[in-house]
Backbone bond lengths (Angstrom), bond angles and torsions (degrees), N, CA, C in turn:
res aa  C-N    CA-C-N  psi(-1)  N-CA   C-N-CA  omega(-1)  CA-C   N-CA-C  phi
1 X - - - 1.446 - - 1.578 112.61 -
2 X 1.267 119.38 133.85 1.476 118.07 -179.01 1.543 111.21 -64.86
3 X 1.259 118.64 130.42 1.505 118.42 177.48 1.510 114.07 -69.16
4 X 1.274 114.86 136.48 1.367 123.23 179.50 1.598 110.63 -73.88
5 X 1.311 120.19 140.30 1.343 122.00 -177.74 1.583 114.51 -93.19
6 X 1.313 112.55 -2.07 1.511 120.09 -177.77 1.571 108.53 47.97
7 X 1.227 117.07 34.75 1.506 123.22 178.66 1.512 112.34 -75.78
8 X 1.377 113.27 -19.86 1.473 119.68 -178.08 1.499 112.61 66.74
9 X 1.309 121.59 10.61 1.531 120.23 177.84 1.478 109.51 -70.38
10 X 1.244 123.04 -19.36 1.490 122.59 177.83 1.552 109.13 -69.87
11 X 1.363 117.86 -33.79 1.446 122.56 176.39 1.462 110.34 -94.24
12 X 1.281 117.51 -48.23 1.511 119.63 179.02 1.507 112.54 -58.74
13 X 1.304 117.57 -32.16 1.457 123.80 -177.77 1.505 108.86 -65.74
14 X 1.320 119.83 -23.38 1.439 118.52 -177.56 1.564 110.57 -63.63
15 X 1.240 117.06 -25.74 1.466 120.76 179.75 1.562 108.33 -68.88
16 X 1.288 119.21 -22.82 1.392 122.31 179.28 1.581 110.86 -114.17
17 X 1.195 118.63 11.28 1.448 121.73 175.90 1.539 116.24 73.60
18 X 1.369 114.38 29.00 1.440 117.02 -178.88 1.478 107.79 -128.96
19 X 1.260 118.60 80.93 1.526 127.83 -177.35 1.537 109.41 -84.43
20 X 1.307 114.82 78.97 1.418 122.99 -172.92 1.528 112.76 -134.80
21 X 1.316 121.90 161.32 1.456 124.96 173.41 1.500 107.72 -101.27
22 X 1.368 113.92 138.25 1.460 113.58 178.56 1.570 114.54 -65.80
23 X 1.336 114.48 -34.94 1.499 115.79 -168.99 1.538 112.38 -107.41
24 X 1.349 115.59 -6.42 1.455 120.26 176.64 1.525 109.47 -120.72
25 X 1.296 119.12 91.29 1.419 121.84 -176.71 1.568 114.27 -59.00
26 X 1.279 116.43 -24.31 1.451 120.68 -177.93 1.551 111.63 -69.21
27 X 1.335 116.74 -36.16 1.427 120.02 -176.70 1.561 111.93 -63.59
28 X 1.336 114.03 121.93 1.414 119.22 -173.54 1.512 113.41 86.50
29 X 1.323 120.38 -6.88 1.393 125.20 -175.06 1.521 110.61 -131.95
30 X 1.364 115.70 25.49 1.409 119.58 -175.20 1.566 116.62 -55.77
31 X 1.288 115.27 -35.48 1.515 120.99 -177.04 1.525 109.32 -58.45
32 X 1.400 113.68 -45.11 1.389 119.77 -177.62 1.561 113.20 -56.16
33 X 1.353 112.94 -43.74 1.428 121.90 -179.36 1.572 110.81 -66.28
34 X 1.322 115.33 -40.10 1.442 117.97 179.30 1.506 114.95 -63.25
35 X 1.375 116.04 -27.02 1.413 125.45 -177.11 1.550 114.33 -96.57
36 X 1.281 110.77 1.92 1.594 115.26 -178.94 1.534 109.23 -72.95
37 X 1.340 121.64 122.24 1.361 120.31 177.14 1.560 115.55 -62.20
38 X 1.304 113.94 153.33 1.552 114.33 176.67 1.490 106.50 -74.41
39 X 1.329 113.10 158.44 1.512 120.73 -178.23 1.578 105.76 -75.47
40 X 1.377 110.68 128.25 1.433 118.85 179.97 1.517 111.62 -86.18
41 X 1.351 114.54 -54.68 1.403 123.84 -179.55 1.559 109.67 -118.48
42 X 1.280 119.87 116.35 1.432 125.06 176.35 1.495 109.19 -68.67
43 X 1.330 116.39 136.02 1.486 120.80 -172.27 1.523 114.36 -128.18
44 X 1.275 110.82 163.41 1.477 118.68 172.61 1.425 109.85 -79.65
45 X 1.386 119.31 117.05 1.400 124.08 -175.91 1.568 113.07 -115.46
46 X 1.332 119.99 127.15 1.393 125.36 178.93 1.504 109.82 -106.90
47 X 1.285 117.91 122.02 1.483 122.47 176.11 1.518 109.45 -112.30
48 X 1.361 116.53 118.24 1.437 124.90 178.99 1.468 114.16 -89.91
49 X 1.260 124.02 106.73 1.497 119.46 -179.90 1.529 109.15 116.91
50 X 1.428 114.79 128.77 1.401 121.02 -174.97 1.534 111.27 -112.80
51 X 1.314 115.71 34.34 1.513 117.99 171.57 1.451 108.02 -84.45
52 X 1.361 116.74 -168.00 1.461 122.91 178.58 1.531 114.91 -59.24
53 X 1.291 112.47 -43.33 1.525 113.11 178.58 1.462 112.72 -67.29
54 X 1.274 120.41 -50.67 1.439 122.15 179.55 1.598 112.56 -57.76
55 X 1.343 116.44 -43.80 1.370 122.33 177.44 1.580 111.89 -60.18
56 X 1.363 116.85 -47.58 1.435 120.51 174.89 1.461 114.49 -58.57
57 X 1.356 117.71 -41.31 1.479 123.88 -179.99 1.530 107.13 -62.71
58 X 1.321 119.54 -50.11 1.514 124.71 -178.75 1.455 114.20 -58.83
59 X 1.378 114.48 -41.73 1.518 118.96 -178.60 1.478 108.42 -69.09
60 X 1.384 121.59 -43.72 1.371 127.16 -176.48 1.557 108.51 -63.07
61 X 1.336 117.27 -49.27 1.414 123.12 -178.12 1.571 108.12 -59.43
62 X 1.312 115.66 -46.10 1.495 119.54 179.12 1.452 113.97 -58.75
63 X 1.402 118.60 -44.36 1.439 123.90 174.72 1.492 114.04 -59.82
64 X 1.339 114.51 -28.43 1.503 116.45 175.79 1.494 114.99 -83.32
65 X 1.326 116.30 4.35 1.474 121.74 175.34 1.489 117.40 96.88
66 X 1.297 116.96 0.40 1.475 120.30 179.51 1.578 111.47 -76.08
67 X 1.251 113.44 157.44 1.559 121.79 176.85 1.531 104.78 -91.17
68 X 1.340 115.62 108.00 1.478 122.22 -173.64 1.450 116.27 -109.93
69 X 1.350 116.75 133.10 1.449 121.59 171.25 1.490 106.35 -123.92
70 X 1.349 114.88 133.65 1.503 121.35 179.62 1.511 105.68 -119.32
71 X 1.376 114.74 123.71 1.484 118.45 175.14 1.514 112.72 -109.30
72 X 1.332 115.27 137.30 1.475 118.80 -177.87 1.523 104.50 -133.79
73 X 1.401 114.91 133.94 1.468 122.32 -174.26 1.523 109.88 -74.88
74 X 1.351 118.78 -23.30 1.490 120.11 -176.31 1.486 107.67 -89.36
75 X 1.370 114.06 174.58 1.555 117.25 177.61 1.528 108.58 -87.28
76 X 1.285 120.99 -3.12 1.477 120.95 175.60 1.475 113.31 -132.15
77 X 1.355 114.86 152.17 1.451 116.26 172.85 1.514 111.88 -84.66
78 X 1.324 118.98 167.18 1.454 119.23 175.12 1.491 112.00 125.47
79 X 1.358 117.74 -23.98 1.498 120.10 -179.70 1.505 111.88 52.04
80 X 1.273 120.61 -134.20 1.468 124.53 -174.44 1.622 110.94 -70.92
81 X 1.271 112.70 1.71 1.547 112.49 -177.66 1.621 106.83 -97.81
82 X 1.235 118.78 1.30 1.430 120.90 -177.75 1.496 110.67 -59.96
83 X 1.338 117.24 -26.60 1.445 119.40 -175.93 1.525 113.18 -69.69
84 X 1.431 115.77 -13.99 1.360 117.98 -179.62 1.533 116.44 -69.67
85 X 1.347 113.54 -12.07 1.407 116.33 172.08 1.557 114.75 -69.88
86 X 1.313 114.01 -13.37 1.408 118.99 -177.86 1.515 116.15 -111.43
87 X 1.306 116.03 -39.59 1.468 121.29 -178.01 1.537 111.65 -73.01
88 X 1.322 120.47 116.31 1.418 122.06 -178.00 1.430 119.49 -60.16
89 X 1.328 116.89 -24.61 1.540 129.02 -178.78 1.506 108.63 -79.45
90 X 1.362 120.94 -8.57 1.435 119.31 -170.92 1.591 111.23 -111.72
91 X 1.400 115.47 26.61 1.407 117.15 -179.45 1.574 113.34 -53.96
92 X 1.279 115.90 -44.20 1.440 118.39 -177.08 1.547 113.14 -63.77
93 X 1.315 114.43 -38.87 1.459 122.25 179.20 1.553 109.05 -67.98
94 X 1.274 115.18 -39.83 1.469 125.63 174.39 1.552 108.16 -57.14
95 X 1.248 118.87 -52.99 1.468 125.66 -176.84 1.596 106.39 -57.91
96 X 1.315 114.29 -45.46 1.465 115.21 177.55 1.498 115.73 -62.88
97 X 1.287 115.01 -39.70 1.529 119.63 175.07 1.532 109.21 -60.33
98 X 1.281 118.10 -49.58 1.467 124.31 -177.63 1.546 107.78 -61.67
99 X 1.337 115.58 -44.13 1.500 118.90 176.82 1.490 112.42 -53.19
100 X 1.362 117.56 -50.93 1.451 122.14 179.58 1.522 112.67 -57.64
101 X 1.374 115.67 -40.51 1.434 118.72 -178.64 1.593 108.38 -67.04
102 X 1.324 118.58 -37.85 1.473 121.40 178.47 1.552 108.56 -66.68
103 X 1.335 118.04 -40.67 1.465 121.84 -179.24 1.569 111.21 -62.05
104 X 1.289 121.30 -37.48 1.398 126.69 173.81 1.466 111.15 -49.15
105 X 1.356 116.73 -49.15 1.490 124.21 -176.37 1.502 105.47 -73.93
106 X 1.284 126.38 -41.21 1.414 126.59 -177.35 1.508 111.67 -65.31
107 X 1.339 118.51 -31.15 1.436 123.67 179.58 1.413 115.53 -96.88
108 X 1.413 118.31 14.76 1.442 120.46 173.97 1.515 116.82 60.75
109 X 1.340 112.70 34.78 1.518 116.63 178.95 1.536 105.41 -84.14
110 X 1.291 117.84 130.67 1.517 123.51 177.18 1.500 106.26 -74.65
111 X 1.269 121.38 117.60 1.400 126.55 179.07 1.570 111.85 -107.77
112 X 1.263 116.55 126.12 1.428 119.21 -179.84 1.578 107.02 -122.99
113 X 1.414 113.23 104.61 1.459 119.06 -179.83 1.569 106.87 -87.65
114 X 1.360 110.56 168.41 1.501 119.65 -179.91 1.558 108.16 53.78
115 X 1.273 117.12 36.50 1.473 122.33 -175.44 1.583 109.84 -123.95
116 X 1.294 113.66 111.86 1.449 117.94 178.95 1.520 114.03 -84.05
117 X 1.330 115.57 124.63 1.451 117.50 -176.81 1.615 109.41 -73.51
118 X 1.262 115.88 131.82 1.489 120.94 174.68 1.537 110.62 -148.09
119 X 1.240 115.62 -178.96 1.526 116.74 175.04 1.467 113.42 -64.77
120 X 1.355 115.81 -40.34 1.458 119.02 -179.44 1.488 110.46 -59.36
121 X 1.272 121.32 -43.85 1.530 123.14 178.16 1.479 112.07 -68.69
122 X 1.362 118.86 -37.73 1.371 119.96 179.78 1.554 111.00 -65.76
123 X 1.331 116.93 -42.39 1.487 120.09 176.44 1.513 111.05 -63.69
124 X 1.241 118.19 -34.64 1.484 120.94 -178.96 1.551 109.03 -68.49
125 X 1.376 117.20 -46.56 1.479 121.36 -179.03 1.514 110.32 -76.32
126 X 1.315 122.65 -25.65 1.399 127.13 173.13 1.550 109.25 54.06
127 X 1.253 123.14 56.96 1.481 123.40 -177.87 1.482 110.45 -79.55
128 X 1.305 118.10 152.68 1.463 125.04 172.40 1.520 113.82 -84.42
129 X 1.343 113.39 -32.21 1.494 118.86 177.31 1.446 109.59 -127.90
130 X 1.297 118.84 141.89 1.440 123.68 -177.48 1.511 109.27 -131.66
131 X 1.358 115.26 126.66 1.431 123.61 177.29 1.541 109.42 -114.59
132 X 1.295 119.23 115.53 1.480 118.99 -178.86 1.513 110.22 -103.27
133 X 1.318 114.44 119.11 1.458 125.14 176.63 1.478 113.64 -123.88
134 X 1.376 111.56 59.53 1.528 120.13 -170.01 1.498 111.85 -81.64
135 X 1.392 119.10 -0.79 1.414 120.15 171.68 1.498 117.82 72.34
136 X 1.327 115.58 -154.12 1.458 122.20 -174.20 1.558 109.67 -148.83
137 X 1.192 117.70 151.65 1.497 123.62 175.76 1.537 112.43 -119.99
138 X 1.294 118.34 156.99 1.423 120.75 -176.68 1.507 117.55 -59.21
139 X 1.341 115.68 137.69 1.432 112.67 171.66 1.532 111.80 -74.80
140 X 1.401 115.37 134.35 1.376 120.71 -172.76 1.558 110.49 -84.01
141 X 1.321 114.42 129.40 1.489 118.98 -178.17 1.610 109.61 -94.94
142 X 1.301 115.19 118.90 1.464 120.99 175.24 1.459 106.07 -105.60
143 X 1.358 117.37 130.38 1.496 123.88 168.24 1.465 113.86 -136.10
144 X 1.247 119.08 158.22 1.499 119.77 176.83 1.552 106.94 -54.33
145 X 1.322 116.79 129.51 1.497 118.96 -178.84 1.423 115.38 95.33
146 X 1.369 118.22 -20.47 1.414 116.58 179.03 1.483 119.15 -71.32
147 X 1.271 117.53 -8.16 1.414 121.56 173.02 1.548 112.30 -82.39
148 X 1.324 113.81 -15.89 1.527 117.01 179.51 1.498 108.25 -103.37
149 X 1.395 118.58 -36.28 1.399 119.51 -174.80 1.636 105.51 -121.58
150 X 1.298 116.14 102.45 1.419 123.31 -170.47 1.521 113.79 -58.34
151 X 1.270 117.99 135.98 1.476 122.92 167.79 1.469 110.43 -102.56
152 X 1.356 117.30 158.38 1.498 116.95 -178.84 1.493 104.59 -125.88
153 X 1.326 113.07 152.26 1.583 117.99 177.97 1.481 110.49 -79.87
154 X 1.279 118.29 153.87 1.458 123.15 -175.20 1.615 109.12 -57.22
155 X 1.293 115.47 -37.43 1.564 116.05 179.90 1.544 112.86 -62.31
156 X 1.364 113.91 -25.53 1.514 118.55 -175.81 1.587 107.17 -72.82
157 X 1.318 114.82 -18.30 1.524 115.09 179.82 1.494 109.16 -62.70
158 X 1.313 116.20 -34.00 1.489 116.08 -179.15 1.538 110.79 -83.57
159 X 1.267 119.05 -34.17 1.472 124.24 -177.01 1.619 107.70 -74.86
160 X 1.283 117.87 -39.69 1.394 122.19 -173.37 1.512 111.47 -134.17
161 X 1.388 119.90 70.31 1.517 119.95 -175.58 1.552 108.65 -65.79
162 X 1.298 117.34 -19.36 1.486 114.02 -176.16 1.515 110.80 -70.52
163 X 1.324 121.43 -13.33 1.465 125.04 177.81 1.504 112.01 -77.38
164 X 1.271 117.76 -7.17 1.497 118.91 -172.03 1.519 108.39 -107.83
165 X 1.282 117.04 122.43 1.459 124.11 -179.63 1.565 114.96 -79.06
166 X 1.265 117.27 -153.55 1.503 121.13 -179.06 1.522 111.59 -93.16
167 X 1.254 119.07 -13.42 1.470 119.87 -176.16 1.554 108.24 -138.97
168 X 1.376 120.17 117.42 1.436 119.98 -169.09 1.501 107.18 -130.46
169 X 1.324 110.73 157.53 1.563 119.67 173.22 1.526 106.94 -120.44
170 X 1.298 112.74 127.07 1.490 119.82 176.78 1.541 110.84 -101.06
171 X 1.275 118.12 113.97 1.502 121.33 -178.33 1.566 102.86 -94.64
172 X 1.347 112.54 108.43 1.544 116.19 -179.91 1.526 106.52 122.98
173 X 1.401 114.01 115.91 1.419 115.25 -178.60 1.514 114.24 -119.21
174 X 1.392 111.64 38.93 1.413 117.96 167.71 1.580 111.88 -73.92
175 X 1.349 117.58 -172.51 1.384 120.11 -179.99 1.533 110.04 -60.55
176 X 1.280 121.91 -41.67 1.485 120.60 -179.73 1.469 110.10 -63.02
177 X 1.285 120.07 -48.17 1.510 121.76 -176.84 1.543 110.77 -62.11
178 X 1.302 117.03 -40.83 1.507 118.54 176.87 1.467 114.91 -65.27
179 X 1.342 113.70 -44.06 1.476 118.82 179.81 1.544 114.59 -64.84
180 X 1.309 113.62 -37.14 1.445 118.21 -179.34 1.512 108.19 -75.10
181 X 1.243 120.11 -36.17 1.483 125.76 170.10 1.449 112.86 -53.98
182 X 1.331 117.61 -46.47 1.491 120.54 177.52 1.510 107.00 -68.09
183 X 1.221 124.57 -43.14 1.512 128.74 178.98 1.592 103.30 -50.14
184 X 1.305 117.69 -56.65 1.438 124.28 -174.81 1.513 109.80 -62.05
185 X 1.358 120.03 -41.78 1.458 118.68 -178.54 1.440 111.68 -63.99
186 X 1.242 119.26 -33.41 1.472 126.76 -176.86 1.551 108.35 -67.48
187 X 1.333 113.91 -25.87 1.454 118.42 173.41 1.520 114.30 -91.91
188 X 1.386 115.45 7.89 1.440 119.16 173.83 1.506 113.77 97.76
189 X 1.301 118.40 3.57 1.502 120.24 -178.09 1.543 110.86 -87.04
190 X 1.365 114.63 133.05 1.515 118.08 174.93 1.489 104.56 -81.42
191 X 1.387 114.75 127.40 1.494 120.96 -177.98 1.469 112.25 -127.04
192 X 1.258 118.84 135.32 1.368 127.09 173.12 1.598 111.36 -112.97
193 X 1.255 116.25 116.68 1.533 119.06 176.71 1.467 112.92 -93.09
194 X 1.391 115.70 122.40 1.437 123.82 176.06 1.495 111.45 -109.77
195 X 1.415 111.56 129.43 1.469 114.59 -176.76 1.551 107.95 -132.66
196 X 1.353 116.85 141.00 1.413 126.43 -176.62 1.533 108.16 -67.41
197 X 1.313 114.70 -48.49 1.523 116.92 -172.67 1.541 110.43 -93.49
198 X 1.352 117.41 -178.76 1.477 123.96 173.42 1.481 109.97 -80.49
199 X 1.301 114.78 136.98 1.470 120.49 171.70 1.525 110.13 91.28
200 X 1.306 113.95 147.28 1.501 123.22 -179.30 1.561 105.71 -109.17
201 X 1.300 113.19 150.18 1.460 122.71 171.92 1.555 114.28 49.30
202 X 1.348 112.45 41.76 1.408 118.56 -178.48 1.489 113.90 -68.55
203 X 1.332 115.07 -13.58 1.499 119.11 179.96 1.536 110.23 -88.06
204 X 1.311 120.12 7.56 1.460 121.86 173.91 1.469 111.19 -104.86
205 X 1.374 114.31 163.31 1.457 117.23 -177.41 1.597 105.05 -80.89
206 X 1.393 113.28 166.07 1.448 118.41 -169.17 1.541 114.28 -65.49
207 X 1.364 118.46 -29.75 1.380 123.87 -177.02 1.589 105.68 -73.61
208 X 1.293 114.09 -49.62 1.527 121.01 -177.13 1.575 106.82 -61.32
209 X 1.375 111.90 -44.86 1.444 116.32 -179.41 1.577 113.82 -59.33
210 X 1.298 117.84 -41.38 1.487 120.69 175.46 1.478 113.75 -63.49
211 X 1.347 116.23 -37.83 1.522 116.22 177.37 1.474 111.35 -71.93
212 X 1.404 118.41 -31.12 1.508 124.12 -177.65 1.470 102.88 -67.82
213 X 1.346 118.95 -51.36 1.595 121.66 -175.85 1.545 108.60 -61.18
214 X 1.311 118.88 -36.88 1.447 120.54 -179.13 1.623 110.48 -63.39
215 X 1.364 113.45 -39.27 1.460 118.67 178.80 1.510 108.75 -69.06
216 X 1.287 113.28 -41.93 1.569 118.68 -178.96 1.543 107.62 -60.15
217 X 1.357 120.31 -40.81 1.380 127.23 -174.39 1.603 106.92 -67.80
218 X 1.294 113.29 -38.78 1.517 115.20 178.91 1.509 110.67 -69.12
219 X 1.319 119.29 -28.18 1.519 121.94 178.44 1.494 108.68 -100.15
220 X 1.326 119.30 29.54 1.461 122.99 -171.68 1.674 109.76 -63.95
221 X 1.290 114.05 -23.77 1.449 114.49 -178.41 1.595 109.94 -69.92
222 X 1.354 115.10 -22.84 1.436 123.61 -176.76 1.542 116.70 -115.65
223 X 1.309 115.31 -19.59 1.456 120.13 -177.10 1.561 107.12 -116.55
224 X 1.351 115.22 117.18 1.445 119.00 178.95 1.590 108.45 -123.83
225 X 1.256 116.86 163.08 1.395 120.93 -178.61 1.525 116.05 -148.76
226 X 1.363 117.29 141.10 1.444 120.04 172.44 1.565 108.76 -134.79
227 X 1.310 116.51 133.20 1.453 118.34 -175.89 1.572 106.98 -114.06
228 X 1.237 114.83 170.28 1.526 125.13 -178.03 1.434 107.93 57.14
229 X 1.311 121.61 45.69 1.467 127.25 177.73 1.564 109.57 -124.22
230 X 1.392 113.80 142.17 1.381 117.32 175.41 1.491 113.23 -114.32
231 X 1.310 120.47 116.64 1.416 125.88 178.13 1.479 109.55 -67.96
232 X 1.310 120.60 127.31 1.438 122.64 -173.13 1.551 111.55 -111.98
233 X 1.368 116.15 -24.88 1.521 116.19 -174.93 1.570 108.82 -157.46
234 X 1.223 115.43 149.17 1.417 124.56 170.68 1.544 103.70 -101.87
235 X 1.350 112.14 130.05 1.524 116.65 177.57 1.593 109.98 -121.40
236 X 1.310 115.04 174.62 1.465 120.83 173.64 1.474 110.34 -57.17
237 X 1.331 123.08 -31.39 1.400 122.73 -172.90 1.482 114.93 -108.34
238 X 1.353 118.60 6.23 1.403 123.28 179.52 1.491 114.28 148.24
239 X 1.424 117.67 -123.42 1.523 118.86 175.28 1.527 108.87 -143.27
240 X 1.325 114.26 161.95 1.379 123.37 169.21 1.581 109.37 -107.61
241 X 1.297 119.14 150.04 1.489 120.71 -177.67 1.549 108.79 -154.28
242 X 1.368 110.67 160.79 1.465 117.70 172.34 1.507 110.33 -109.23
243 X 1.400 117.73 137.08 1.314 120.32 -178.29 1.625 110.39 -88.68
244 X 1.299 119.02 -172.76 1.481 119.18 -171.33 1.610 109.50 -66.88
245 X 1.259 116.44 -16.78 1.438 116.57 -179.43 1.547 109.55 -98.16
246 X 1.296 119.99 3.17 1.434 125.57 179.02 1.500 111.38 83.95
247 X 1.359 120.85 11.90 1.457 119.60 177.34 1.502 110.72 -83.52
248 X 1.341 115.96 142.17 1.458 124.53 -173.23 1.633 105.30 -84.41
249 X 1.364 112.19 147.50 1.417 116.86 176.67 1.598 105.49 -149.72
250 X 1.345 110.07 159.37 1.473 116.90 175.77 1.563 107.77 -117.93
251 X 1.226 119.68 143.41 1.490 123.59 176.66 1.501 107.71 -133.29
252 X 1.348 114.56 129.30 1.413 117.41 -173.54 1.514 112.79 -94.26
253 X 1.304 116.90 148.40 1.535 122.27 176.74 1.503 108.38 -171.69
254 X 1.359 111.92 162.22 1.442 114.34 179.86 1.612 109.76 -103.70
255 X 1.293 113.20 -8.28 1.418 118.27 178.31 1.531 113.72 -136.22
256 X 1.303 121.60 128.70 1.429 125.55 176.78 1.520 113.22 -111.85
257 X 1.308 116.04 116.35 1.480 121.43 -174.92 1.485 107.64 -113.72
258 X 1.263 119.51 155.28 1.464 124.45 175.84 1.482 114.37 -140.83
259 X 1.335 115.44 148.93 1.477 123.40 178.53 1.518 103.02 -149.80
260 X 1.299 117.54 93.46 1.455 122.87 -174.00 1.614 110.68 -124.22
261 X 1.222 114.39 30.49 1.436 119.85 179.15 1.511 118.27 104.29
262 X 1.384 113.73 175.65 1.449 118.91 -174.20 1.653 105.68 -127.44
263 X 1.320 113.88 152.39 1.428 117.43 175.15 1.536 110.14 -119.04
264 X 1.319 117.27 140.45 1.502 122.61 -174.68 1.544 106.92 -69.35
265 X 1.375 112.41 142.83 1.448 121.09 173.32 1.536 107.51 -83.01
266 X 1.317 116.11 86.34 1.416 118.64 -175.19 1.576 116.63 -90.83
267 X 1.334 114.69 -21.69 1.449 118.02 -176.15 1.474 113.84 -55.23
268 X 1.336 119.40 -45.11 1.331 121.71 -174.71 1.555 111.31 -70.91
269 X 1.375 116.16 -26.97 1.519 122.68 -179.86 1.499 105.52 -64.51
270 X 1.318 119.29 -43.08 1.471 120.17 -175.06 1.560 111.53 -73.78
271 X 1.405 110.47 -36.95 1.486 113.47 179.47 1.463 112.52 -62.26
272 X 1.345 116.43 -46.57 1.559 122.06 177.84 1.507 107.14 -65.22
273 X 1.270 119.39 -45.55 1.461 121.56 -176.20 1.591 113.91 -54.53
274 X 1.390 112.36 -27.26 1.464 118.91 -178.03 1.473 114.94 -71.86
275 X 1.330 116.68 -16.13 1.544 121.93 179.92 1.621 105.60 -68.33
276 X 1.226 113.85 137.36 1.515 114.58 -174.67 1.452 113.78 -99.91
277 X 1.369 119.06 13.81 1.444 124.34 -176.08 1.594 114.69 -93.18
278 X 1.284 115.81 -14.71 1.526 118.81 -175.82 1.540 112.82 -73.82
279 X 1.369 114.65 150.92 1.486 119.33 168.53 1.438 111.24 -96.48
280 X 1.355 115.84 -30.57 1.487 119.33 178.41 1.555 108.36 -144.05
281 X 1.253 114.25 139.97 1.528 121.27 -172.28 1.581 103.29 -138.51
282 X 1.391 109.58 126.44 1.532 114.16 -176.67 1.511 109.47 -145.48
283 X 1.385 114.53 107.79 1.478 118.61 163.21 1.474 112.58 -72.86
284 X 1.359 112.32 140.91 1.501 117.89 -178.83 1.431 109.82 -136.01
285 X 1.363 118.69 166.25 1.389 124.01 168.32 1.561 114.85 69.33
286 X 1.294 113.21 -149.64 1.521 116.41 -176.27 1.434 118.28 -60.80
287 X 1.354 119.13 -24.15 1.469 118.60 -177.94 1.573 109.54 -73.56
288 X 1.279 119.49 -5.51 1.482 123.23 172.51 1.530 109.16 -101.34
289 X 1.308 118.29 9.54 1.468 121.76 -179.40 1.538 105.62 130.40
290 X 1.396 113.40 113.50 1.450 119.70 -177.86 1.553 115.44 -50.94
291 X 1.300 116.75 136.35 1.445 119.93 -175.11 1.479 111.09 -156.12
292 X 1.364 118.89 -143.47 1.493 122.02 -175.66 1.446 110.70 -113.51
293 X 1.384 117.50 177.80 1.402 121.33 -177.62 1.564 111.50 -61.44
294 X 1.237 120.28 -39.07 1.461 122.40 177.59 1.511 113.56 -49.43
295 X 1.368 114.39 -49.27 1.523 118.70 -179.18 1.536 108.56 -58.21
296 X 1.367 117.34 -47.52 1.455 118.62 -176.89 1.518 110.20 -62.33
297 X 1.301 118.42 -46.66 1.437 118.28 -177.35 1.574 113.23 -67.81
298 X 1.333 116.11 -43.65 1.416 120.00 177.76 1.486 116.25 -62.52
299 X 1.318 116.59 -46.58 1.439 120.13 179.75 1.546 111.03 -68.52
300 X 1.327 117.46 -36.57 1.437 122.38 174.79 1.513 113.38 -58.72
301 X 1.368 117.18 -43.66 1.380 123.70 -178.46 1.549 109.01 -67.07
302 X 1.270 118.43 -49.93 1.514 124.53 -174.23 1.528 109.85 -67.06
303 X 1.311 117.59 -36.47 1.509 122.07 176.30 1.487 108.71 -59.32
304 X 1.355 112.64 -46.43 1.508 116.06 -176.63 1.531 111.25 -69.06
305 X 1.321 118.33 -39.05 1.445 125.31 -178.93 1.543 110.17 -64.31
306 X 1.361 114.24 -27.84 1.489 119.09 -179.34 1.521 113.85 -78.76
307 X 1.325 119.85 -8.93 1.394 120.61 176.30 1.486 107.59 -84.20
308 X 1.295 116.19 109.28 1.492 120.72 -171.64 1.549 108.76 -134.52
């Protein structure tokens, strides 16, 4: 059984008219599945990328009887979900990641780790159907002074915790910025979240948002936030910023972190698309526009179902 993420998007999504499950694409879309034609000719399928979308696509295609190979350039599967092995609040997401990895083996998907996808590899494997799930990478934030006083991205907090001091500034108050701030606070780090727009974690559903704010309130001695501010410079002692009235302020910290969005890895998509040997070619997930787990899982599932 697919582990529940307890993300509450199934309930929280009702406020936005999207009554779906993040990890079960069939829920709420049963009619589509009933009308999906059976596979006529089983095919050689290549899936590029071992994140949640790529894994879901590979598993679904294999269950439909196709011969599936998944290639992943890193030494581990999981994509941007690998951080869940470290964040104590992401146990459910980690269980889902590990579940997908187990399902790859159970469904006889050939997995090639440490394997960079390129035209030479594609020609060698000669797939009939290609699904590209190359994901997204962090948008790099450049500010005056950041060439002298290095900033780190929020994901590096998990990979290199030794880079974070006792007092940090988080530039970016979306869901990622707020959750990483909480993760740091629980390790004893004093964190101030700075956001350009009004409101924190506006990219989360209302139920998740309410729970997040409750946790931030409980950690109010270590987690602080300011919205409608524009960071203007990184300094030796922290940052300078303008508030909503345009007044300049300085904020001290020994570590400056940022989380200002992700950009799709589109280059590999176009490179592989240029090969003239495929019968069907489908980019899925974050490489078509950075988003959330639901998009990766759903587009991976439907792409695989469309190989008939």
